N, C-alpha and C positions, 0 to 999 in steps of 0.2 A: 584368534581373536574372539570367535563365538563362545568358546568355553570360558575365557576370561570375563566377557561381558555377562555370562551366566552367573559366575561367582560374584561379580559386583552386584547384580540384581538381587541375588539371594542375601548378600550382606546388607544391602539397603533395606530390603523388606524386613529383615530382622530388627534393624535399628528403628524402623518406623512402626513396628508392630504394637499391638495392644494399647497401652496407655499413651503412645506418642501422638495419637490422633484426637483432635478436639472436634467431635461430631457437631457440636452446636455452631461452631464458627467455620467448620469445613476446612481447617488448615492443620498442617503439621507443626508441632512446637518447634521453635527456632533452634534450640540446642540439638535436637534430633536431626534437623536438616543439615546443620553444620557438620555433624558426625558423618552423615551420609555423603556429603560433599568430600570429606576427608578420605573416606574409603575409595571413592571414585578416583581421586587424584593419586592415591597411593597404589592402587591396583592397576590403573591405566595411565602410567606416566607417559606412554608413547602414543596416546591417541592423537591422530592427525587431523581429525575433523570434529567440528562442534557437534555435528549430527550423531557422532558416536557416543556422546555423553548424555546421561539423563539430565533433564532440565532441573536446575536448582533455583527455586523461587519461593513460593509459599508451600513448598513440598517438593517431592521428586515426581516429575511428570513422566508418564509412560506414553508410548505412541498411541495415536488415535484421538478420538474426540470425547472420551468418557469423562475426562476430568472437568471440573467446573472452575479451576483456577484461572485467573486472568493471564493473558499473554500481553507483554508490552515491550517497548524499546529496551534492548539490553539482554532480553532472555535468549536462550539458545537451547538446542537439542532437537530430538526427533519430533516433538510436538510442534515446534516452530517450523521444521521442514515440512510436516504434514500441512500446516497452515499455508505455507508458501506454495505447495503444489496445488492446493485448492484455489488460491488467488490466481495462479498462473492459468489454471483451467478456465476460470471465469474471465480472463483477459485483463487482469489488473497488474500482473507482475511478469516481467520478462524472465524466461527460463534461466538465464545466467545468474539470477539473484537467488536461486534456490540453494541455500548453503547451510541451513539450520541456525542462522544468526538473525535475530530480529533487529535489523539495522534500519537506516533511514529509508531505504527503498521499500522494505516491507511495511514500515509505518505509513509511507505515502500510499501504498496499495490498499492498506486497511482503510485509510481516510477516504480514498476514492470509492471503495465499496460502501462505506457508511453513507457517503454523500448520495450515491446512486440509489441506495435503499431507503434514503431519507430518514436516517436515524442519527443520533448524536455523533458528531464527528470529533473524536478525540484520539484516534490512532491506537486505542486499547481494545483488545479482544476480550470483552466481558460477556456476560450471559446473553444480552440482546444481540450483540454482534455474532456470537456463536450460532444463535438461532437463525439469523439471516444467512450466514455462511452455509448452513445445512440445507436451506431451501432456496437459495438464490439461483437465479438464472443469469447467463451472460447478458450484459447490456445490449439493447437493440438500437439501431440507428433510427433517426427521425425520418429520413428519406434514404432509400436504398440506391445511392449514387455509385458510380464507378470509383470515384475518389472524392473524399470530403473530410473536413474537420468540423465536428459539431460540438458546440459548447452549450451546456445546460446551466443557465444562471442560477436556477433554484437549487440544483444539486451540486454545483461547483465541480463539474466533471467535464473533461474534454474527451471526445471519442474520435479515434482515428479510424476512418471508414475506407475500406478498399473492396471493390467488387460487391458492394451492397452489404458487406458484413463488417462488424467491428473487429479491428485487429488489436486495439489496445484502448483501455479506459484509463485516463490519467487524472490524478488529483490536480485541481486548478484553483486559482484565486483571482477573482475578477474585480471590477471597479467598486471602490467604496467612496473615495473622495470625489470622483466623477464616475457616473454610471457607464458601464460597458453597453454600447448600443445593441439592440436586438435587430435581427434582419438577416438578409443574405448578402454576403460579401465575397471577395476572392483574394487570394494571395497576390499582391501586386509588387512586392519586393522581398528579397531574401538576403539576409546578411548573417554570416556566422558570428560576427562581432559588430554590434551597432552601438554608437555612442549617443546617449540621450543628452542633448544640450540643456533642456529645461531642468533636468534632475541630476545632471553631472554624474552619470553612472553608465557602465557598460551593460548592454543587453545581449547576452549570448543567444545564438540560434534564433534570431528575430525573424518572424514572418509577419510583415506588415499587410493589413487588410483594409484599413479605413483611416485616411488622413495620417496622423502620427501614431495610431494605435497598432499594437502588434501582439502576437502570441510570442512569448519569449521565456527563456530560462531565467531563474532567479535563485540566489542562495537560500532565501527564506520564502516558503509558500505556506502561509498560515491556513488554519482550518476554516477561515471565513473570508469574505471579500476584503481586500486591503490595498488595491492598486489605485492608480489615477485614471483607470479606464482600460489599460492593457490587460492581457490575460497571462498571469504568471503560471509557469509549470516548473516542476523540479528539474534541477540540472541533469540528473541521471536519466530522466525520461526525454529530455529535449532532443538529443540526436535522433532518436527513433521518429519523433514527430516531424522534425525538420526534413529527414529523408523522405518521409511519406507525403510531403506537401510541396510539389514543384509549383512554379508560377502558374497562376490561373486556378489553383485548387479552390473549390468552393469552401467558404467559411460560413457555417450556419449557426446563428446565435439565437437561442430561444429563451423564454422566461419560464413561467410556472406551468406551461402546458405539459401535460403528462404524455409520456411516450405511449403510442398505441400498444395495447396488449399488456400493459403493466397496471 
């Protein structure tokens, strides 16, 4: 496989050489990219993983962070796998989602990182997000409790805390039509499937913490507050959060206060 990949790389480099690169716009011309993609498909018909293929987007991406091309939903390849490994190291992505495919889980992780770093939250890895990825540190908890769920309303991020350390940082969407209250609460009820009578909808992995408000999974978690006071989290992240929060787990909700040390 190594020699075959080498032949593909050489063919791609030849296709994209000299006049195929527009230095003013920093992109490869589309017809060259299509030819490069054709070479990959012809020479590597038996590729079993997306990570084995060079990324085809605004050019052919090579591993590492040297490229300035954007990464977004639907991209795939070694550069995406590199991004995923970085997100996993920082606590935004579960290891099982490192597959070289920029899918929903990777997009949610990117949005969480953007929220925590307080930059534009669009799920696209552009120049600003690349800079933050390069210099970012893992999120730190507000209080170093043995177990807690912390929600930062300004950042729209939920932190899963165990033994004083953040185990996972999760993209969240809080109250827009009714504000999510700030303060210290606790998980008082846990339901894997909860039926909301007021809104006639199922709420998976519901963790109730105050009256009828809960942290729960939802099919759509926008990049901004959108709920009626509950805290929405992605379906794929919800089982991890649910397992980490038995009855009595503190739920800390803060507003614009900055995390110490950031």
